[in-house]
C-alpha positions, 0 to 999 in steps of 0.5 A, a space after each residue: 077298405 078296398 077301392 075298385 079301379 075307375 077312370 072317372 071322378 078326377 078333379 083339376 085343381 090346377 091347369 094340367 093337374 088332375 087328381 083323385 083320392 084312391 083310398 083313405 083310412 084314419 091316419 093316411 090318405 092316398 091320391 093319384 095325380 095325372 100331370 101334363 107336360 109343362 104344368 107347374 105345381 107352385 111352391 106351397 106348404 101344408 101341415 101334412 107329411 107327404 110321401 110320393 112315388 112316380 109311376 111314369 114320366 119325369 118331374 122336377 121336385 123341389 123340397 126346400 132349397 133342394 131340387 130332384 129330377 124324378 123319373 119313373 120308380 123314384 120316390 120322395 118324402 116331404 115333411 110337414 110344413 116344408 115348402 115344396 113344388 114341382 115342374 112337370 117335364 113329361 106327362 106323368 103319373 104319381 101316387 102320394 100319401 098324406 098323413 094325417 088325412 087331408 080333410 079337403 081331399 076326402 070324397 064329398 060323400 065321406 065328409 057330409 060337406 055341402 058346397 052348393 049355392 044353398 050352403 053358401 047362403 046358409 054361411 052368409 046368414 051365420 056371419 052377417 046381419 040380414 041387412 048386409 046380405 045384398 052387399 055380401 052377395 055382390 062381393 061374392 059374385 066377383 068370383 066365379 065369372 071366369 073359367 079360371 075361377 076354380 071351386 067357386 062354392 068352396 072358395 065363397 064358403 071359406 071367404 065367408 068364414 075367414 072374413 068373420 063378418 067383415 065386408 072389408 075382409 071379405 073383399 080382400 079374401 075374394 080378391 086374393 082368390 082371384 089371384 090364386 084360389 088355393 090361398 083361400 082354401 089352404 086356410 081350411 088346413 092351417 087355420 084352427 079356427 076355420 077348422 073348428 067352424 067347419 066341424 061345428 056346423 058340419 058343412 
């Protein structure tokens, strides 16, 4: 597989952090990150081994309890499930490779996933009785009203699945997303039941 250079198709999952998947195979996936000075990648973990190379700039990488000031030309390896984060000290560009492939980073046209409002409606009907739909929609409407509410369709989809038909659980999940939406989306990577549901319905 070859991927030509392009300056478009970047997403911004966090303020000051832009990313684009460059290429992927069956076992690895490569991502380019453009990092603005002053931005922060909070500590988190995931079940992927992650190796990185700093193309330009200066960032402080934390893996577990170890911090390292990385400059252009430096590289790192983060074991699967290790807590890690970073502070961006200068405008920077990094390339990172994830193994196995992160399905949440795959381009949409390779996953077949639909994250539109219609897809969200379909998910509601899979897990909730028709008479509960108005209340479910009311809860979901709380997310997406503010500019910092990222990826509303994906968040709502995952909240519906994780709540497993419970309105109380749905409210808690949406409240969690309003604090940090990644805490909802990360379930797609670490919750085997959620992964099974996504694959089962091909969404």
